C-alpha positions as CSV (number, residue, x, y, z in Angstrom):
1,M,122.3,100.1,150.5
2,K,126.3,100.3,150.3
3,R,126.1,97.7,147.3
4,L,123.5,99.6,145.5
5,A,125.2,102.5,145.6
6,H,128.4,100.7,144.3
7,K,126.6,99.5,141.7
8,L,125.3,102.7,140.8
9,L,128.5,104.1,140.9
10,G,130.0,101.4,138.8
11,I,128.2,102.6,135.5
12,T,130.0,103.8,132.9
13,L,128.9,106.8,130.6
14,S,128.0,104.6,128.0
15,Q,125.9,102.6,129.9
16,A,124.0,105.6,131.5
17,V,123.4,107.0,128.5
18,A,121.9,103.5,126.9
19,I,119.6,103.4,130.1
20,L,118.5,106.6,129.3
21,A,117.8,106.5,125.9
22,I,115.7,103.2,126.8
23,L,113.8,105.3,129.4
24,F,113.3,108.3,126.8
25,L,112.0,105.4,124.2
26,L,109.5,103.8,126.7
27,S,108.1,107.0,128.4
28,P,105.4,107.6,125.7
29,F,103.9,104.0,126.0
30,I,104.6,104.3,129.6
31,L,102.6,107.4,129.6
32,V,99.8,106.5,127.7
33,I,99.3,103.0,129.4
34,G,99.4,104.3,133.0
35,A,96.7,107.9,131.7
36,S,94.5,105.2,130.2
37,F,93.5,104.0,133.6
38,D,92.4,107.6,134.6
39,R,88.9,108.1,134.3
40,G,89.2,111.3,132.9
41,G,86.4,113.9,132.0
42,E,88.4,116.1,130.8
43,Y,90.1,117.3,127.7
44,Q,93.9,116.5,129.4
45,V,95.9,113.2,129.9
46,H,96.7,112.9,133.3
47,F,99.7,110.9,134.1
48,P,100.1,109.5,136.8
49,P,96.0,109.1,136.8
50,K,94.3,111.0,139.4
51,D,91.1,108.7,139.5
52,L,92.3,105.2,138.8
53,S,89.3,103.0,136.9
54,L,88.9,100.5,134.1
55,Q,86.0,102.6,132.7
56,P,87.7,104.1,129.8
57,Y,88.3,100.2,128.6
58,A,84.5,99.5,128.7
59,Q,83.5,102.6,127.1
60,I,85.8,101.8,123.8
61,P,83.3,102.1,120.8
62,M,82.8,99.9,118.2
63,K,84.3,101.9,115.6
64,Y,87.7,101.5,117.2
65,F,87.6,97.4,117.2
66,R,86.3,97.7,113.4
67,A,88.9,99.9,112.8
68,L,91.5,97.7,114.0
69,G,90.3,95.1,111.9
70,V,90.9,97.1,109.3
71,S,93.7,98.1,109.9
72,A,95.4,94.9,110.8
73,L,94.0,93.7,107.5
74,I,95.6,96.2,105.5
75,G,98.9,95.6,107.2
76,G,98.7,91.9,106.9
77,I,98.0,91.7,102.9
78,V,100.8,94.7,102.6
79,A,103.1,92.5,104.5
80,L,102.6,89.5,102.7
81,S,102.8,91.4,99.2
82,A,106.1,93.4,100.1
83,T,107.7,90.3,101.7
84,T,107.1,88.3,98.7
85,L,108.2,91.1,95.9
86,G,111.0,92.3,98.2
87,L,111.9,88.3,98.0
88,M,112.3,88.6,94.1
89,A,113.7,92.1,93.8
90,A,116.3,91.2,96.8
91,L,117.6,88.3,94.7
92,G,117.8,90.3,91.4
93,I,119.8,92.9,93.0
94,V,122.1,91.1,95.2
95,R,122.4,87.7,93.2
96,G,121.4,89.2,89.7
97,R,123.8,90.1,87.0
98,L,121.8,93.4,86.4
99,P,123.2,96.3,85.0
100,G,123.2,99.2,87.2
101,K,122.5,97.5,90.6
102,E,123.2,100.7,92.3
103,W,120.5,102.7,90.4
104,L,118.2,99.9,91.3
105,Q,119.1,100.0,94.6
106,A,118.5,103.7,94.8
107,F,115.4,103.6,93.0
108,F,113.6,101.4,95.6
109,R,114.8,104.1,98.5
110,L,113.0,106.8,96.5
111,P,109.7,106.2,98.3
112,I,110.8,107.1,101.6
113,Q,112.4,109.8,100.4
114,I,108.9,111.6,99.2
115,P,107.2,112.9,101.8
116,A,104.2,110.8,102.9
117,V,101.4,113.6,102.7
118,V,102.8,114.0,99.2
119,T,102.3,110.5,98.5
120,G,99.0,110.2,99.6
121,A,97.8,113.0,97.9
122,V,99.6,111.8,94.4
123,F,97.8,108.2,95.0
124,L,94.5,109.8,95.3
125,Q,94.4,112.1,91.9
126,F,95.8,108.8,90.4
127,Y,93.1,106.6,91.7
128,Y,90.6,109.7,90.3
129,Q,92.3,109.3,86.7
130,A,92.2,105.8,86.9
131,A,88.6,105.8,87.7
132,A,87.9,108.2,84.6
133,L,90.1,106.1,82.0
134,L,89.5,102.6,83.3
135,N,86.5,102.6,85.1
136,V,88.2,101.1,87.8
137,N,87.5,102.7,91.5
138,L,90.0,101.6,93.8
139,L,89.1,104.4,96.6
140,T,85.9,101.9,97.4
141,G,87.8,99.0,98.7
142,I,91.0,98.5,100.6
143,Y,93.1,97.9,97.3
144,G,93.5,101.2,97.1
145,L,95.0,101.4,100.6
146,V,96.7,98.5,100.0
147,L,98.7,99.7,96.9
148,A,99.7,102.9,98.7
149,H,101.1,101.2,101.5
150,L,102.8,98.7,99.3
151,F,104.5,101.6,97.3
152,V,106.3,103.0,100.5
153,S,106.6,99.4,102.7
154,L,108.5,97.8,99.9
155,T,111.5,99.5,100.6
156,Y,111.8,98.3,104.1
157,S,111.4,94.7,102.8
158,V,113.8,95.2,99.9
159,G,116.5,96.2,102.4
160,A,115.9,93.8,105.0
161,I,116.0,91.1,102.9
162,S,119.0,92.3,100.6
163,V,121.1,92.6,103.6
164,A,120.1,89.3,105.0
165,L,120.8,87.5,101.6
166,S,124.4,89.3,101.0
167,R,125.7,87.5,104.2
168,I,125.2,84.1,103.0
169,D,127.9,82.7,101.5
170,P,127.4,81.8,97.6
171,A,129.6,78.9,98.4
172,V,126.9,77.0,100.7
173,E,124.4,77.3,97.6
174,E,127.3,76.1,95.4
175,A,127.9,73.2,97.3
176,A,124.5,72.0,97.2
177,Q,124.0,72.3,93.8
178,G,127.2,70.4,93.2
179,L,125.5,67.9,95.2
180,G,123.1,67.4,92.8
181,A,120.1,69.5,94.4
182,S,118.2,71.8,91.6
183,N,118.0,75.4,92.1
184,W,114.6,74.8,93.7
185,N,115.8,72.7,96.2
186,T,118.7,74.7,97.0
187,F,116.9,77.8,96.9
188,W,113.9,76.5,99.4
189,Q,116.6,74.1,101.5
190,V,119.4,76.0,101.5
191,T,118.9,79.8,101.0
192,F,115.3,80.2,102.3
193,P,116.1,78.8,106.0
194,M,119.2,81.5,106.3
195,L,116.6,84.2,104.7
196,R,114.0,83.8,107.2
197,P,115.4,86.6,109.7
198,G,115.4,89.2,106.7
199,L,111.9,87.7,105.4
200,M,110.7,88.3,108.8
201,A,112.3,91.9,109.6
202,G,110.9,92.7,106.3
203,A,107.3,91.7,107.0
204,F,107.4,93.4,110.6
205,Y,108.9,96.5,108.8
206,A,106.1,96.6,106.3
207,F,103.4,95.9,108.2
208,I,104.4,98.5,110.9
209,V,104.6,101.3,108.2
210,S,100.8,100.2,107.0
211,F,99.3,99.8,110.4
212,G,100.7,103.2,111.8
213,D,100.0,104.9,108.8
214,V,98.0,108.4,108.8
215,P,99.4,111.1,106.2
216,I,98.8,108.5,103.3
217,A,95.8,106.6,104.5
218,I,94.1,110.2,105.7
219,F,93.3,111.0,101.3
220,L,92.4,107.6,101.0
221,V,90.3,105.9,103.5
222,N,86.2,106.2,103.8
223,T,83.6,105.2,106.3
224,E,84.2,101.4,105.4
225,T,87.5,101.5,105.1
226,M,88.9,103.8,108.1
227,T,91.8,102.6,109.6
228,L,92.3,103.0,113.4
229,P,95.1,105.7,113.4
230,V,93.1,107.7,111.3
231,Q,90.0,107.3,113.1
232,I,91.9,108.4,116.7
233,F,93.4,111.3,114.6
234,Q,90.1,112.5,113.5
235,D,88.5,112.4,116.8
236,M,91.0,114.1,118.6
237,Q,90.2,116.9,116.6
238,F,87.1,117.3,117.8
239,D,86.7,115.6,121.3
240,F,89.1,114.0,123.7
241,Q,87.5,110.6,124.9
242,P,89.8,108.7,127.7
243,S,88.7,105.8,125.6
244,M,91.2,106.8,123.1
245,L,94.0,106.2,125.5
246,A,92.5,102.7,126.4
247,M,92.5,101.6,122.4
248,S,96.3,103.0,122.0
249,A,97.2,101.2,125.2
250,I,95.8,97.9,124.1
251,V,97.7,98.2,120.2
252,S,100.8,99.0,122.2
253,V,100.6,95.9,124.4
254,L,99.5,93.7,121.7
255,S,102.1,94.9,119.4
256,L,104.9,94.1,122.5
257,A,103.3,90.9,122.8
258,L,103.5,90.1,118.6
259,I,107.2,90.9,118.8
260,F,108.4,88.9,121.8
261,G,105.9,85.9,120.8
262,V,107.3,86.0,117.1
263,Q,110.8,86.1,118.9
264,K,110.2,83.4,121.5
265,F,108.2,80.7,119.7
266,V,109.2,81.0,116.1
267,G,113.1,81.5,116.9
268,L,113.6,84.3,114.5
269,D,115.4,87.6,115.2
270,L,114.0,90.5,113.2
271,V,117.3,92.1,111.8
272,L,120.2,89.3,112.1
273,P,120.3,85.6,112.1
274,S,120.8,84.6,116.0
275,E,124.3,83.3,116.9
276,K,123.4,80.2,118.2
277,K,122.6,78.8,114.6
């Protein structure tokens, strides 16, 4: 006990603030996962759970799993598209000789400065006009959601990849070209490996923004393209069920497992290159 008390007294103010910040960030997940094991039966969340049971997990409706698949599919397409386009944009901004680079960077930041509800309403009206003028209905499939989410997610991908690209010394690429490597070989064998942390970070940001979106998707979904966040949001407006907490707990655990799995098995940091490299 004395040793424990000594360690507690040895914690500095900055360490205490860091611990409190971590607990604050983790508290919603702890509450949701803990409350998901309560049998429920009334319109409120019990934490700690009063009646421990796995029944909420057994009662998860199939519509949640279908919506989870739709959200994962859309998020994957958006992540891949945003990373590809973000890489090309970042190369043009950081390594290109385009005039007005500051204006171009500000242009790519515009989507996150527009309220998401406004973005959803604008895309809805845009799709109505496209259907009337071009006879192309983007509201019947997932591509309307993909385009709307890509509009917002591209900002994060461009930012993450640009930061990683700006940290690469151009002399390394010049040395490769001086040794006879072509532009493509220089990019693929020299630049791309050093860009992988930024690419992974951009892909994760894009996926998370798409997967967790409600304000934009709520304007564009239908019964066939219903995403999980919108499905849970709509259900909670009318009737609370413990299965909602159970589904949320599953998504939280899967998200954490995905992040730690990528860091462990792929060997990439999500923001900056590892110091060991």
